[in-house]
N, C-alpha and C positions, 0 to 999 in steps of 0.2 A: 407524827404517824396518823394517818388518816383512820377515821372510825367508821365502819361500813356497817349500814344497817339495811338488811335484806328488804325490810318492808317499805323503805323510804326511795321509793323508783325514782321520784324526781331528782333526786339528790345523785342516784346511780346513773342518771341520763347526763346530767351537768359534768360529773366527773370523767365519764366516758368520752364526752364531747372534748374535754381536755386531753385526753389520751391515756386514760387510767385504765390500763389492761385488767386489772382485778375487777373493778365495777362493771366492765363489759362482760368478764367472765360469769359475774353474778346475774346479770341480766340473762346472759346466754342459759344457763342454768335453771331459771326461774320459769323459762318460757319455751323452751326448745321442744320440750315432750308433748306438750298441748299443741303446739304449732306442727309438729310431725303429725300428729292424729289427724289433725284438721285437712293437710295437704294429702294424707293417706286416703281419707274418704274422696278427694278431689280426683286423684290419680290413679287410685286402685293399684298403686305400683310403691313398695317398701323402698328400693333402691331409688326411685325418681324422688320418692317424699324426701329421703335422707339428703341427695343432691341439692334438693330446693332448699331444705332447711339450711344447710350450710353455704350455699351461694348467697341466700338473703341475708345471714349474718355477717359474711364478708363484705357485702355490699354495706350494710349499716356501718361496719369498722371503717371502712374506706371514706364514707362520707360522716363520719361521726361529728362533724361539726354541727351539723344540721339538726342533732338531736336536742339541743338547747330551747327550740322553737317546738317540740312535740308535746303535745298536751296528754294524749293517750296512747301510750306506748304499744300496747297491747293491739288496738285498733290499727294502728300505723304498720305494725310487723303484719299483721295478717293481712291486710292490703297489698302490701309488697308481695308476700307471700302467694296469695290468688292470683295476682298478675304474672308473676314467674310462673306458676303452675299451668295457667291457660296457655302462655306463651309455648311452653313446652308441649302440651297437648296438641297446639296448633301445628307445630313442628312436627311432630310424629304422626300426625292425621294426613297432612300433605306428604311424606315419604310414603305412606300407604296408598293413598291414590296415585302417586307416581309409578308405584310398584304395580299397582292394579292396572292402570293404564298400559304398562310396559307390558305387562302379561297378556291383557286382553288383545293388544296388537300382535304379539308374537303368535298368538293361538291362531288368529285367523290369517297371518301369512303364512302360516305352514301349511295351512288348510288351501292356500291358494285364493283365498276370498278378501274382498274388501271389507274392511272392518266397517260394521254397521253402527248406528248410533247405539252406544252404551248407556247403561244406567246412569251414569255421571252426566251425559249430554243432555238426558231426559230428566233430570232432577227439576229443574225450573218448571218445566211445562206441569209437572205432577205437583208442585208446591204451589203454584199459580190457582191450579184448578181446587185444590184442597182448601186454600184462604178464601177464594171466591163461595165456596159452599158453606163456610162458618156463619154461624149466627152473628147478626150486625155487630153486637156489643164485643164478642170474641175476635171478631175481624178487626175492629178498630183498635182493640189492645194490642193485637198481634203485631198490625202494622207500625202503630206507634213505636213499639219495642224493636222489632226486628229490623223495620226498614227506615225509623227515624232515629233509632238508637237511644230512646227516652228510657229512663229508668221508671220502675214502678211507681214511685212515689210522685214523679213529675206527670205520669199518666194519670193518676189517681186526681191530682190537683186540677188538670186540664180537663179529665171528664166528670169531676164533682162525685167521684167514688172514693171508697176507702182502699187503703193500699191492699187489705186484704182481699178485698172484691176484685181489684185488679189481678192479683197473684193466681185467683181462682180462675178468671177469666183466661188468663195466660196458661194454666194448668190444662183446660178443657181445650184450646185451641190447639196446642201442641198435641195432646192425646188425638184428636181429630185429625190433626195433618199426618201423625204416624199411621193410622189407621188406614186413610186414604193411600198413602205411601205403600203400607204391606199388602193392601189388596191388587197393586198394579206391578209392582215388582218382586223378584226372586227373594225369599227370606234371606239368602246367603248376603243380600247387597243392601239390607237394612241397616247394619253396623254403618258401612261406607257412607252410606246417606246421610246417617247422624253426623259423623266426622265432616263430612263435605259441607252440610247445611248450617250445623250449631258449632262448629269450630273454626272452619276456614272462612267463613263470611263475617266473622266479628273481630 
């Protein structure tokens, strides 16, 4: 009979990789609450957080043989969950944008008007203006992250800055962009802008 030690996670990973359901259950009970709290903060939706946690552990079980190579299970778990959460948020964002476009089009068709350029179509111009007006260092950090897809640590290495400084420049840049956007579009479109720019573009 196998002796289980809840503190020997490496052993639990190896047993799970071999198809041991009890070991897998112990991994699940050790991590699912903490993972759920993390995903809830990202999604702000309890049902969605529950669904993501279940999906992640199901995928781990389906691909359990790969657990033998995992060195840090919690980090591995959280990366999987974060990626799953972002994919779900992107899907929700796309649906909201489609619904908005449809409602916007119907509104103008009923009025017998041609649909003018709405806020979605005008976002790129507003963003370009906002980025152009950023201080040089903020602009460089923003472009490297959002346009070239570099991580904060990679940007720090490239620019000779600390990661904390890069994060600070990024936060200030995003704040300036949001303020620029809010000054030029109706407040009810701010959330839609965030969905379009920060979810659908990544």
